[in-house]
C-alpha positions in Angstrom: 84.8 16.0 166.5 83.7 12.3 168.8 81.0 13.9 169.8 79.3 15.6 166.7 80.3 12.4 164.8 77.8 9.9 166.9 74.9 12.7 167.2 74.7 13.2 163.3 76.2 9.9 162.0 79.0 11.6 159.7 82.7 10.2 159.9 85.9 11.2 161.3 87.3 13.2 158.7 89.1 16.1 158.6 88.7 19.9 158.5 90.1 20.5 154.8 87.3 17.4 153.6 84.3 18.6 155.2 85.6 22.6 154.2 85.7 20.7 150.2 82.6 19.2 150.7 80.6 22.3 152.0 81.8 24.1 149.0 80.4 21.5 146.7 77.2 21.7 148.4 76.8 25.5 147.4 77.8 24.4 144.0 75.1 22.1 143.4 72.8 24.5 145.9 73.3 27.4 143.5 73.4 25.7 140.0 70.1 25.5 139.2 69.5 29.2 138.5 72.5 29.4 136.6 71.4 26.2 134.4 68.1 27.4 133.6 69.7 31.5 133.1 72.1 29.1 130.6 68.4 28.3 127.8 67.4 31.0 128.5 70.7 32.9 127.7 70.8 30.2 124.4 66.9 30.8 123.5 67.2 34.3 123.0 70.2 34.7 121.3 68.6 31.9 118.5 66.3 34.7 118.0 68.8 37.6 117.7 70.5 35.5 115.3 67.3 33.7 113.8 67.4 35.7 110.6 71.0 35.8 110.1 72.6 32.5 110.8 72.1 29.3 109.7 68.6 28.1 111.5 69.2 24.5 111.4 72.9 25.2 113.4 70.5 27.2 115.4 68.1 24.5 116.4 70.7 22.1 116.4 72.2 24.6 119.2 69.8 25.3 120.9 69.1 21.4 121.0 72.0 20.1 122.6 71.8 23.0 124.8 68.5 21.8 126.5 69.3 18.5 126.7 72.9 19.2 128.2 70.6 21.6 131.0 67.9 18.8 131.6 70.4 16.0 132.4 72.4 18.6 135.0 69.0 19.1 136.2 68.3 16.1 136.6 71.4 15.8 138.5 70.5 17.8 140.6 67.5 16.4 141.3 69.3 12.9 142.6 71.7 14.7 144.2 69.4 16.6 146.4 66.8 13.5 147.0 70.3 11.4 148.3 71.5 14.4 150.7 75.0 12.8 151.2 76.6 14.6 154.0 80.5 14.7 155.1 82.7 13.4 152.5 80.0 11.6 151.0 79.8 14.8 148.8 83.2 14.6 147.3 81.7 11.5 145.3 79.7 13.9 143.4 81.9 16.2 142.6 83.0 14.3 139.1 79.6 14.3 137.4 79.2 17.8 138.7 82.1 19.2 136.9 81.9 16.8 133.5 78.2 17.8 132.7 79.3 21.2 134.0 82.7 21.6 131.1 79.8 19.7 128.3 76.9 21.5 128.7 79.9 24.6 129.0 82.0 23.6 126.1 78.4 22.5 123.0 76.8 26.4 124.5 80.7 27.8 123.1 81.3 25.6 119.9 77.9 26.1 118.4 78.0 29.7 119.1 81.4 30.1 117.5 79.5 28.1 114.5 76.1 30.3 114.6 77.8 33.5 114.2 81.2 32.1 112.0 81.2 34.4 109.0 78.8 36.6 110.2 79.6 40.7 110.1 81.5 41.7 113.4 78.4 43.3 115.1 76.7 39.9 115.0 79.8 38.0 117.1 79.9 41.3 118.7 76.0 40.5 120.2 77.2 36.9 120.5 80.7 37.8 123.0 78.4 39.5 125.0 76.0 37.1 125.9 79.1 35.2 126.3 81.3 37.5 128.8 77.7 37.5 130.4 77.9 34.3 131.5 81.9 33.8 131.9 80.9 36.6 134.8 77.7 35.0 135.8 80.2 31.3 136.0 82.4 33.6 138.4 80.0 34.2 140.9 78.5 31.0 141.1 81.6 28.9 140.3 84.5 30.2 142.3 83.8 28.4 145.8 86.0 25.8 143.7 88.4 27.6 141.4 89.3 24.8 138.4 85.7 25.2 138.4 85.4 28.5 137.9 88.7 28.8 135.7 87.6 26.3 133.1 84.3 27.6 132.6 85.5 31.2 131.8 88.0 29.8 129.9 86.4 27.6 128.5 83.6 30.6 127.5 86.1 32.6 126.5 89.3 32.0 125.1 87.7 30.3 121.7 86.2 33.5 120.6 89.4 35.9 121.7 91.3 33.2 119.4 88.5 33.6 116.4 89.1 37.5 117.0 92.8 37.3 116.8 92.9 35.4 113.9 90.9 37.7 112.2 94.0 40.2 111.5 91.8 43.0 111.6 92.8 45.7 114.3 89.7 46.2 115.9 88.8 42.5 116.4 92.6 41.7 118.2 91.6 45.2 120.3 88.3 43.8 121.7 91.0 40.2 121.9 93.4 41.9 123.5 90.8 43.4 126.0 89.1 40.0 126.7 92.0 38.7 127.1 92.4 41.6 129.9 89.6 40.6 131.8 90.2 37.0 131.2 93.7 38.2 133.7 91.1 40.0 136.6 88.6 36.9 136.3 91.7 34.5 137.3 92.6 36.9 140.0 89.1 37.7 141.3 88.1 33.4 141.8 91.1 33.2 143.5 90.2 35.7 146.1 86.5 34.1 146.1 87.7 30.8 146.6 90.5 31.6 149.4 87.7 33.5 151.3 85.1 31.2 151.5 87.2 28.4 152.4 88.4 30.5 155.4 85.0 31.2 156.3 84.0 27.6 156.4 86.7 26.4 157.9 85.9 29.0 160.6 82.7 27.6 160.9 83.4 23.6 160.7 86.1 25.5 163.9 83.4 27.0 166.0 81.1 23.7 165.8 84.1 21.2 166.4 84.6 23.2 169.8 81.1 23.6 170.5 80.4 20.1 170.5 83.9 19.1 172.5 82.5 21.4 175.1 79.2 20.0 175.8 81.1 16.7 175.4 83.2 17.8 178.5 79.7 18.9 180.1 77.9 15.5 179.7 81.7 14.1 181.5 81.5 17.2 183.7 77.7 16.2 184.5 77.9 12.2 185.3 81.6 12.6 187.2 79.1 15.1 189.1 76.1 12.0 189.1 79.2 9.6 190.2 80.4 11.5 192.9 76.9 12.3 194.8 76.5 9.1 194.5 79.7 7.9 196.3 79.1 10.4 198.8 75.8 9.2 199.7 77.3 5.5 200.8 79.4 7.2 202.7 76.8 8.7 204.2 74.9 5.6 205.1 77.7 3.0 205.7 81.0 4.5 206.5 80.9 6.4 210.3 83.7 9.6 210.4 82.9 12.2 212.5 85.0 15.7 210.8 86.2 18.3 213.6 88.1 21.8 213.3 91.4 22.7 214.2 89.9 23.0 217.8 88.4 19.9 217.7 84.3 20.8 216.7 82.7 18.9 215.0 82.0 20.2 211.8 80.2 17.4 209.9 79.0 13.7 210.6 78.2 11.1 207.9 74.7 8.9 209.0 76.1 6.0 210.3 78.4 7.5 212.4 74.5 9.2 214.1 73.1 6.0 214.1 75.8 5.0 216.2 76.0 7.4 218.9 72.5 7.6 218.9 72.6 11.7 218.1 71.6 13.9 215.2 73.2 15.3 213.1 72.3 19.0 213.9 72.7 17.8 217.9 76.6 16.9 216.9 77.6 19.7 214.7 79.2 22.4 216.4 79.8 20.3 219.8 83.4 18.1 220.8 83.3 14.9 221.1 83.2 15.3 225.2 79.1 14.9 223.8 79.6 11.1 223.0 81.8 10.7 226.8 79.2 7.7 228.6 78.8 9.3 232.2 79.3 5.6 233.6 82.8 6.2 232.0 85.6 7.8 234.1 87.4 10.9 233.2 90.8 9.7 232.7 89.7 7.5 230.1 88.5 9.9 227.6 91.7 12.1 228.4 94.0 9.4 227.7 91.9 8.2 224.6 92.2 11.4 223.1 96.0 12.3 223.9 96.4 8.5 222.4 94.8 10.1 219.1 96.4 13.6 219.1 99.6 11.2 219.4 99.1 9.2 216.2 98.9 5.8 218.4 96.1 3.3 218.6 
């Protein structure tokens, strides 16, 4: 991850930490709409119960939900202005979870107070809203499982206990059905959370491999450039003549050409006899090559 850290100014942290940060960032990205829907649901239920429940309770409940929602929206705005990256996102988990649980608790407590003492039909209408919100919580908050579990539990369990405590067969059966739904929700949150973790983990692994390949390419290019520079230095300053097994010249350096007075094209394909000085006896060259071939100086 070194190369990516230098390019993106992200601290070197483990993949699982980055995955968790990605999931938390996902929650921030998709929670604004959920908060607005929470206000709309509260307004709709308030309207339905307006002529049946205590209006003072309804007004206080709606006002509390509105304030909690505004606080959450301001938190989202602050988060996106700061735009944290990497493990810095984790610092925003506590304010998110705290505001979520407070908001849900206000919603449920106010709802129970509003329908307390009303006929079963009105309770079922309120419970219908709670069921819908719990289904939405599963889809929105399952990225981090404990948030989904706590949210669903807070939404459903209090009213379920109210039904169980009533002692009426119908309400007890409804409570049993809700408990079954809750258990199914527990399973759903686990599957969704694990799949999201797997997707984010694979994404970070792919990014990591891509960065490493790019870094290796840059190193190879640097090494290749250094090699070319060294070859140029050798060609200009070191006198080298390369031959095949038959003594035919295959390559020469620029310095060798300057020394002999021949061009590279004149030397390649010839043997070293081309370098003989006509004024030097042939026996000299014969003895010279025998000495070289024997490994002597």
